[in-house]
N, C-alpha and C positions, 0 to 999 in steps of 0.2 A: 505493500500500498503506500501510494504518495505520502509523506508528512507535509500538511498544509499548517504554513505559516500564515497569522494575521498582519495585515498591511504596519500595523503601529509596530509590532515585535519585530519586524523584516529589516535587516541592516546589511550590507556589502558584505560579501564572504571574503575567506580568505584573511581578515580583518584590514582590509583596502579600503582608503578613506576618499572620498571621491568630494570634489568642490562641488558649492552650492549648487553651480547651475546643470551639471552632469548628472546630480541625483534629483534634482528636478527634469530632467529628459526621463529619467529613467520612471517616475511616475505621472509623467503628465498623460492627460486623461486624449487629449488632442492629439490628431498628426501632428508630428514635429520634424524641425528639420536641425539638426544638431552641426553647428558652424566650429572647427576643432580644428587649429594649428598642430605641426608634428610635433609628435610626441606628448599630445594630450591626453592620448588614451583613449582614440575613439574605439578600438576593438574591445578594450577592459570594459568600457560604455555598456556596448550592445551584449558583452556575455552577461553582465552585471543586470541588464535588463531583463536578459532572457531568463537570470533565474530570479529575479522579481515577478516574473509575471508566471512563472511555473510552480515557485515555492508560496506565494501566496493563492494560486489559484485563479487567478485574472484571466488567464488562458485556459478555461477550464477545460477537464479532460473528458472527452478524445481530443481536441480541438489542439491544432500543432502551430508551432510558430516557422515560418520561414525568411532565411536570412540567402540575400544576394550578394555576390561577392565577384571582382574581376579575375580575382588570381585563385589558384586551386590550395596554392600554400595558404593563400589569406581564408577561405574559406574552411578549410579543415583546423589551421588554429585556432579561428571562432567554434569551432563545434569541439576540438579539447578543452577551451579555457571555459564552454557552458559546461562539460560532464566532469571537469574537473571542480566545476564551482558547486554544482548542485549534486553532481552524482550521476551511473549513466542510468539509472529507471528515470528519473524525470527528463534527463536530456536526450531520451529516445525522441519524446516530441519535439526535438529541434531539428528542423531540415537545413543544413546548410551548403549553399551550392555554387558555382559561379553561374554567370547571367546564361553562357553556353550549354551548361548543364540541365539549368531552369527549361529552358527552352527545348533540348533535346528529349528531354524525362516526359514533356507535356505532349510532344508530337509523339515520339515512340508510342508512348500510354494509349494516346486518342486518337490515332493516324483515321481511324476508320470515322471519327467524328468530321472528316474533309468531305467536300464535295467529291465525288468519283476521280473528278479530273485533277483534282489536286493532290491524292493519295501518290507518294511516294512508294518504291516498292519496299518492304518489311526491313532488307537487308540492305539499304543504302550505304554507298562510301560516303565519308566527307571528305572534301576538300581533295578530292582527285584531281591531280594538277592536266593530267593527259585528257580523261574523259571532258574537264571543260572546254580545252582548246579543241578538240574536237567536233564538241556540241556548237563552240562557234562558228567552225570550217562547215561543216553540214548544214549552219543556216541563215550561211551566206557570207560570212565575215570575208573579207578580200584583205589580205595583206600585201599595200601597195608599198611599204614603205624601205623594204629589203630586208628589213630584220628577221632575224629566228622567232617563227611565232612564241617563242618560251618566252620571249619578251615581253610578251602583251600581258601575262600573269597578273598583273597588277590592274590594268584595265579590264579587264575581264570578270574577276573579282567586284570592282568596282562597279561595273553594269549590270550584274547579276544582284547585288544589294541594295541598286536605284529601284527596281522594280517594288511595285506596290501592289497588292493584291485585293480583287479580282486583275487577272490579267489583261481583263479586254477594257479597264478603265487606266491601265498604265499608261505613263504619258514616255516611257521608253521606247527604245527602238524596235522595230519588227523582228530583226535578228536577234536582241537579247530579249526577245519573249518566246520567239521558236526554242531560243537556248535553253530559256528555261523548262518548258515544256520537254525539251528532250532530255534533261539531265532527272527529272522527276520520273522516271523509267527506264531509260537508256533506249538504245537501239539494239542489246543483245548482240552487238558486234565491236565497234573500237568506242563506244559511249557507255559506261556503266551508269545506271542509276545512282546518283551523287547529288549531296546538296553541301555549298557553302553554309557556317555556322550562321552567317547573316539571311539565308534561303530559309535554314529552320526556325530562325525568330520570325521572321516572315509569316511559315506556313501557320505556327503556332498560334500567333499573333489575328491570324484568320480566322482559324479553327476556333477561337474562345469567341471573336468577334462573332461569330455566324452560328454557333452553338450553344443556346444559354443554358444546357443540361449541361455540360461540362463547364461553364463560366460558372454556375451556381454551385457544383460538386467542391469546387477550387475554393470560392469564397466559403464555403461550408469547413473545409478541410482546414484552411489559417485563418485564425484572429487574428492574427500580428503578424506583418513584414518589415524586415529591416534591410537596407538599402547600403552596403557600405563603398567606399570612394566616389561617394555620387557624383562629384565634379566631373568625372571621367564617361557618364552615362550617355551612350550616343542618342542619335533619334528612332533608331529600331529598339532596340534597350526600353527605349523611353515610353514607346508606343505600346511595346506588350505591357510592361508597367501599368500604364493606363487602362488599357482594355482589360487587363486582369483584376484591376482594384480598386479603379476609380469610379466614385459613385455606390459603395459598398459601405459595411460596416467594419470590414478591415483596417484594424490602425496600424498607420506605416510613420515608421523612425528612418530615417534619411542622416546621412552623417558625412561630412564630406570638408573640403578646404580648397579655395577659388586660388589658392597660391600653389597648390601642388597639381593643375589642370597642364596635363602634360599629352593629352590625346586628343588635342584638334586634330591632327593630322589624321587620326582614326575614325573621326565624327563625333566626337564628344562634343556635345553642345551647350553654347558661353553662358547661356541665360537660364542654364537648367536649374537654379536656385530659386530664382523667380517663377521660373514656371511650376515647380512644385506646390511652391508656397499657396500660388493660384489656383492651381488645378486640386491639389488636396485642402486647402485652407489650413495651410500646416503653421504653427507658432515657431518664431525661430529661437535656436537658445544659443549662447557663445560660450566657447570652455577657452578659459585665458591660461590656465596651468600649461608649462612646458616640463614634461615630467624628465624627458631623456638629455637634453645636451645642456651642457655647462654653463655658468654665466654668459662667457665672451662670446661663446658659438651663439648663445640666444641675442646675444646683442648686435652681432652680426647679420642674424636672419631679419632683427627688427629694421637694420639700416635698408634692406631690402623691400620692407612694406610699400614705401610710395612707389616705386616703380611696378612693383605688383597690382596695385591700386588697392590697396589695403591702407586702413587709416587705422588699425586696431594698436592700439600704444600698449596696453596694461599686459600687456603678457608676462607672467609670474614664472619665475624658475624655482624648480624645487628645492626645499630647504637643506637637501643632503648634499648639494654642494656650498664649495666656499666660493665667495666673491671673486676670487680672482682665477680659479678655475679654468680650463680651455684652452688649449695650444692651437693657434691657426697659423699655417707657414702658404708662401706661393715661392716656389723654386724654379726659375732662369736657368735653362742650359742652354749651352749651344750645340751640344748633340744628343741625340737620344740614346747611346749607348751610355755615355757618363750618368745620366738619368736613372736609367736601370742601375748600375751599379750605386748611388746615393740613395735610391728609395728601398733597392734592396738589403744597403745596409741598415737604414731605420727600421723595417721591417725586423730582421734580425736582432737589434737591438731591442726591440718592443718583447718579441718572443723570449729571449735570454733573461729579460727581465721579469718574467712570468705570465704574460698575456698569452692565451691562447690563440692558434692560428686563426682560427674559424671567427675571434671576434673584431679581426682587420679584414677589411673588404679593399677592393683595387676597382675603381668605376674607372667606365669611359663612356662617353656621348654616343660612342658605334665602335662598330666593329672591334671588338675588345681582342681580337686574334691576334689582329694587325698592332693594335697601341701597347700591347703588354707583351708579346712577343720574347723580345730580348729581355725583359723582367723576368717573366718564366725562368728563363735561363740561368739569368743571375741569382734568381733564389735556391735554382736547383744547387747549383756551385756549393750555396750554404747548405745545404742539406735540410731547404725548405721547399713546401710542395703548393704550389699555385695552381688551381683548375677553374675554367671556363666553366660558369654552371648554367649555359643555358638547355645542356641536355640532362639534366642532372634535376633542375628545381619543382617542375613539374611531373617527374617520372618517380620521385621521393614519394610523394603524397598520394599515389595511386595503389586502392586496396589492394590489386594483386601485388604489387611491390612490396607491400607491409606483410602480406600473406607469407609469401616467400621469404623475405630477410628474417621474418622471427623463427621460419621453421629452420634453414639456415643456422640461427644462432643457437637454438637446442641442439643442433646436431655438434657443435663443437662445445657449447657449454650448456649442460640440460639441469645447471641449477640459474635457470634465469625468470626469476617469479613475473617478470612482464610480460614474457615472451610464452610463456605457459598460458598466462590468464588472455592474452589476445587469441590462443588457438584455441581452448577450450569454450572463450565467448564465439567465436565463429563456429566452431560444431553446436553449440547449445543451438543456434540459431540455424545452421544448416539442415539438421538433422532432427529439427524441433518434433516432429509429428511420433517418429519411432522412439525418441526420448521420454516423450509424454505418457507413450506406452509402454516402454521397458525402458526404467533408468538406467539397467546395466550395460543398455547400448552404448553411453556413453563412456563408461567406464572402458569395454571394448576396444572403443575407437582410442580413448587414450593410450592402451596396451599397445595395440597396434601400432600406432604412431612412436612406441615408445623404442618398438622393435626395428621400424623402416630407420628412425634417426640413427639407431647403432650401423645398420649396414651403410647408409649414406657416408657414415664418418670413415667408416673404410675404404669406401669407393673413394672420395675427397682426399685423404690424408696424402696422398701423393699424384695428386691428379696434373696430368700434362696435357689432356686433351679436351680443348672444348664441347665435342661432342659427347666426352663421358658426363661434361656439366651440364648442357643441353636434357641430356636425358634424367640427371637427379633431380631438374628443375619442372619436367613433365612428369615424372613421378610424383613429386609431390602436392600437382596440380591436378591428377586422376587421385591421389587418395583423398583431394579436397572437394573432389567433384567438383571437373567444369560448368556442366549445368547446373549445379546449384550455385557455385560462385557466381555465373551470369544473371541467374534470377534475383540474389542479393544485390548485383551490381550491374543495374539493364545497361550501361555505357558497353560493357562490352558484350551484349546481345548479339552487335556486329563484330562476323568473325574476323575483320580486317583490325578492326581497332584492337579486340584484342588480341591477334598475334603480331600486329607493329608493336604492343606495350610490350609481352614477353618478350619478343625477338631483343628490340633495346635493350631491355632490363640485362638478359643473359650478354649482350656485346659489352656493356658497360659493366656489370660486375668481372667478367672476363678480363679487361681491360687492365682494373682494378687490381686484380689477381696478382697479375703480370707486373704492375708498376711497384706492389710493396712486396715483391720477391716471393710470391707463391705460397702467402701465410692467410689463412682465410679470415683468422678472427681480425688479423688486421685490415684485411678485403672491406669486410662487413664494417669495421669502424671508418675505413677510408671512403668509401660509398657514402655514407653517410654525412659526408664531410667532415669529421673531427678533428681530422688532421692535415686539413692544409687552407690554405688563403682563397677566400672565394671571389672570382673575378666575375664581374658582371656592367649591363650598359646601367643607366640611370634608369631605362622604364622598368627591369628586372630588378631593382632592389626596392619599388616602391614597397610601403609597408614595414621594411627591414629596418633594423639598427644596428650599430654596431661600435667598439670603443673608438675604433680607429679607421678613418677612412682616406684611401688615397685617390685624389682625380686624375687620371692621367691625361695630359693633351687638353689642356684649356684655350684652345688654340680656333682659328676663323675656320681651318678647314673639317674640324669636329663640328660646330655650331655654324655648318656649310649655308646653310638657309637661312639664319639669322634675320637677315634684311626684309624675309617674308612673312616671319611669325617670330617677332622679338617676343611677343608677351610668353609664348610657349617655349621657346628656348630662355627665358630667365627664370619659369617656373622648373623648367629643368636642371638649371642651375642652384636653384632652392632646393628642390629636392636632394640633391647630390649633397649640399651644405647639409641640411636638418638630418641626414642619416646617419651623422657622428654623435658621439657622445660625450666626448673627452678631447678630441684630437682628429684634424683634420690638414691634408694637404695638398696645395693643387702644383701642378707641374707645366712646367711649357718650356719647347725645345724647339730649338730657331731649324732646326735640321731633324725631320720624322720622315723615315720611308713609309708611305701609305698607299703607294700603288699609283699616286699621280704626282703634282706639284709638290718635292721635298722641303721647300723652303716656305716655311712656317710664320706668322703672321697674327696679331690680335688686335688689328683694326677695329676690324667691326665689332669684337665683344669686349672695346674696350672699357665699357660701364662696368663690368665684372674686376679688370683690373683697377681700375678707379677705387670702386667700394675696396677693395682687397689692402690698396697701397693708402687710402686717403683715411679707413676706420682708425688708423692707429692700434688694431689692434692685432692684424696681422702681422707676421711675419716676413718680412720681403728678403729672398737669397739669392743671390745672382751668384751663378758659377761659370 
């Protein structure tokens, strides 16, 4: 039984103290927009609000809470926090997913609610570039530019996302409409049934708009809806949200920060905050506390507010800091080889002084593989590994990844209570009917698992062949029952998605295994990023925080589109600055080999240099 707490006796979990406006937003009965800067605790606010609603039974059983985020790791992080704060039983009624996952879940579950002409094949592919290219060619697209057709990838995706439904009323070209129709079912030859995520959202929205039964079912399921990183919401995403929940009894909470709006290039709406307050009659709450960054870093962030068109002046630092805490550096180099040596030396010094490698982050505006190639090598010479996180960030949060990693962990250390708990929980869900009728079934499954683990330990103890490792992973999946796994996690119902995820996981784990000297325990730790410095773009760093941040390449060529999108690039710079807790270093190199003009300047983005140099906070070092 869920324990119900009266409203007047509820207080934030884990002894967390919230500022007045945060507590007010949690208990707000109306729709609410929470505007909060970096480090204000937006994710924690949503987690605490979920606990409040579940523990006080404001969200009464069996009604649920839906949280929608942009990134898989953000959605997973929020889910984990809620479970930690209020327990697994109550957290079962909290659904946390990305916009793409929400739209896809709606479409996959209710696709028969669409008119026949808009129903995709059940096992449609997602973002299959070849099928999309062929669909345009078959629909009359003529390439007169002389470019390879693959160069039109962005154009094709943009065209497909511009279509509104029903197709007969669309303002897009006949070619695009024909491509849309062809992609829905494919032609059985060179075009698969294939959808982009934007097409999935369009179809889900159209389905909800035209089918009152599905809309009512959705609104009866969710009493409360959370929208995270709301400043980056696109027209397609907001249209889906409005169709699902506007003019309903669902209570909406949106959180965001317009100073971190860096997705305009992907279609983020500039006036989304005003639109939300108007469409949902939402009240606005402003959070003023920065729990993350040291005072000097917060001071520099506030100096940017004017250029970001934000007049908030009252941002407060956490009392955990001393007033002079925080270090900011701007390094200017003649050559990127020298840059790599100095930065590597700085990271090595921090590591030797006791900092964990994964509490330091290396950021770039774009192309981290080019901007950090020499730095990775310099760190390697010092026995420090740095890796580009693009392939790892989402994969680590995949349910099938967690399942396999937990089993592999038990193969080499069977005294891991967290891994045992994870697997027993999975088996309890997967085989609920059998266990309900015969509890010994679960004991038998656990006993069989122990036997399998012992056999796999022998197989992998001196493994030199990736094929053997593939067999072990497939054996784990067969034991866990792939069909059951897919029924629990509907995103894997499409075979291509499941196969791609598993193959990618096997490849990256094997690469880690060879990298660390064929030690499986170290492989699993390394795969999780425990022993390496993460490297990523600013966009990938959204929502993350590190003690120390090194931004490589504060140069015009990195911010190549600054003249056309100055506000978005200012926001990107602000996001990079605000990832750091206590230390941030920006670097510039007069010479950098990034595949075009090697001579670097900072004329276009000189306002960033003026900010750093005139602040009297940053230390400028010219090498």
